[in-house]
C-alpha positions, 0 to 999 in steps of 0.5 A: 500500500502507498506510504501513509501520511503521518498523523500530523502529515509531517507538514512542517519538517517533511516540506522544510526538508524537501525544501531544502533538498530541492533548494540545494539541488537547484542552486547546484544545477541552475540558479537562474532556471525558472523553467520548472515553476508554475507560472501563468506565463508556462501554465495556463492552469496556475493561478497567478500569485504575486509571490511564490508562496500563496497569500494568507487570504487565499489560504484563509478562503480555502480553509473556510470553503465548505466545497472546492469549485473548479475556479477556486485557487486550491483546485487549480493549484492541485490540477497544475501540480498533478498535471506537472508531477504525473499525480494520480487521481487528479481533478478533472477541472469540471467537477465540484468536489467535496472537501474529503474528496479534494483531501484524498486526491491532495493526499496522493499528489503529496505522496507523488511529490515527496517521492520525487524529492527523495529521488532527486540528489544534489549534483556533485562538481566534477573537475575537468580531466586533462586530455590524454596524449594520444599515441601515434597510430601504428602503420597499417599492413596491407588489408588482406583479401577478404575482410572480416565481417563488421561486428554487430553494434552493441545494444543500446540501453534505454535512457534512464527515466528522467526525474522532474525537478521540484520548484520552490515555488510549487512546494510553496504552493503545496505547503499552502493547500496542506495548511488549508485542508489539514483537518481533511487530510488527517481524516484521510490518513486515518482512514487509510490506516484503518484500511491498512490494518484490515488488509493485513488482517485479512492477509493474516486470516485468508482461508487460503492462497490456492482454494476458491469456494463455489456454492450453491443452494436449491430449495424447491417446492414439488408436487405430484398429480395424476398416476396411480389411484393409490398415489400420495398427493402430498406437496414438499419442500426440500433442499440440496447444497453444495460446497465446492473447494476448488484448489490449484497448485500450478495454475493449470491443475485443479483439486476439487472436493465437494461437500454435500447435504440434501433431503430431496426425496424421490417421487419414484417408487411408492408416490409415482410408481415409476423411475421416470418422475425424477427430478434433476436434483433429487436425492437425500441423506436427510441433510447429513453432510457427506463428501460427495465428489473428489476429483484431480484434474491435471493437464498432461499437454496443452490439449490433454487433461486427466480426470482422477476421482475417488468419489462422484464420478459423473461422466456429465460433470466432466464432458460436454453433453451437447444439451448445454442450456438443460444439463445444469441441475441447478439451472437448467431442466428440472427432471433427470432425463431431461438434462442429458442422455442417460449413458452419462449416468453409467458411472453412478457417482463412483470412482474413475479416471479419464483423458480428454484430448483435443485433436483440433479446436473442432475434434476431441476424443474422451476415454474414461474407466469408472467403477460405479456404486452398486446398491443392495438388491432391495433396490435392484429393480432400478426404482430409487425408494422415498428414502435414501436407506440403501447400502453399497453392494460393492465399492471401489475400495472393498477388496472382497471378491467381486469387487475393488477396482477390476473385479466388480462392476465397471464401465468403459465410456468414450466420446468422440466430439466433432464441431464443423462450426462454432454453432453445431456439435456432433457427438459419437458416444460408446459405452461398455458396461458391466453390473454385477446385480444387473441394476441401473442399466439405463442410468436409473432413467426410464422404465423398470424393465429398462434398468433391470431387463432380466430380473424375474422378480422385483430385487432379483439379481442377474449380472448384465453387461451392455453395450451403449451407443449414442448419437447427440448434437447441438445447433445454435439456430440463432444467438438465442436459440438452441436446438439439442437432440440425442438417440440411444440404443442399449444392447443388454446381455444376462451373464448367467448360464440361462443367458438372454438378450435385451434391446433398450431405446430412448431419444429426446429433442430440446429447445432452449430460448435464451435471454426470453423475457430478460437477460440471463433468462432462459425458456426450455422445452424436452420431448422424448421417450425414456428408456424402453425395453423394445425386445427381450428374450425374457418375454415378459419384460418388454414395454408394450406401449410408449410413454412420452416425456413432455417438459416446460421450465422457465428459468428467471434470473433475478441477479447473478447469484439467484434463479427462480425456476417453475417447471412442469412435467407431463408423462403419459403412459407411465412405465410405457403402460397405457393402463396407467393414468397420465402423471404431472409433476411440477416444482418451483426451484429457487437456486442460490450461487455464491 
């Protein structure tokens, strides 16, 4: 911070010392040189004064004034000094200033001139030397036939900066200003000292020099209508809070630690009877804080990035999903399916490692391996219960047989991204999955059969592998209109002696109207079909009808830190069963970002 003025402003001792130094310097250099003085002849902004020091009447008038106007002696004097000695925050010559504002500008000019005086040293007398006797030059020999190349000229150092001399008259004018605004200068000095103490305290008590805190809090009021006659019609109020600690140690890497607390219970299961009626931000640990994500990102090269995740691996968090305005849980689509293709859900918040390489600005390739969380057979049908009372069947850190990093459930994920232009993005996605419990084949989206195609009954276990194929794209139809779409096929196989295979399809199209109604607000639509079993060797587990997912939401931006999103889902033929009545899921989501 700038050197602060002392409480008495050193108006006597310091100025006297400055005058002595400047006077000595001027006497030694050129006693008659008046070119640096501020006068009406060489500076039209200077007030014509009868002597170098301001009169007592001028000082008294400046002291009694309640504000400083452009035509006042003090105003013109400070402006002239500021222009001559490059003081910061110099008055612009048109705006009337309060005494406090003027004193702040004056304080900066006093410090600038102090520094100039301190840098200016008296010149020493240098005696003339007698010219040296030059020896006669030797007679040159005959020049060689080939002359050597001329040496390159030595680089010329830039001239040292010119430090302007501070004249006696300027110091007298500055002294008069200090006398006129002594009280205000003391107040400025006190404020600067308080500010300096606060900055020192903040530096000493700062959270971290390498970590940034980014948070999000969601409050939601949600209700269900329609559906089975036995379904409850309760309206709930729920929340989700995330605290992200983003640390960098080299400026290019990132350590992400996320803490989460939530109590947003699902409407799947008992209330609606289907996994299709799921919110995009739901989940519950009854607001107990958990380590939801632990990830480290590091660059292998300029165009290659590596992701290592011990907890909370989600392909959609790391890689582009071709649905930019819908993908965020807090500000995008209100439903789980409306955010992106279910293929991005296969990692199921487990552990994993991935590599993202850009061949060029328009072509990129992702390869990732993950170990998903697998829950107890009590939820093997793929329907998330109303509570979170589930127990992990296998985890990446379990050394038991059939678990761990390679001996249990796993997913190999790859994605090729092509951008022919800034407005068009296309993606080819492939994943190979193995689930030891036969659950979550469709990322817990879609029907019960689509997530557990070979279970003979609710809760049964049938280890299942699957090849997943997806095509996705996004087009900017205009600066404010974005159309996105995807289609996916999962070919599942039962890994038991009985064998078996099933085909599972899904598709969707989305539309986003940016800046609708106000800047930063978005109107969004989703129309699609959640994962559906179209063929299965287990003939009893085929979805005979087709359910349509019809969704609309409006994200209203209140400020950069607050968004309110009302949204409605209409689900025809839930569970791809025409015998079930249409369901309506509505919510009002309020999102705080900090």
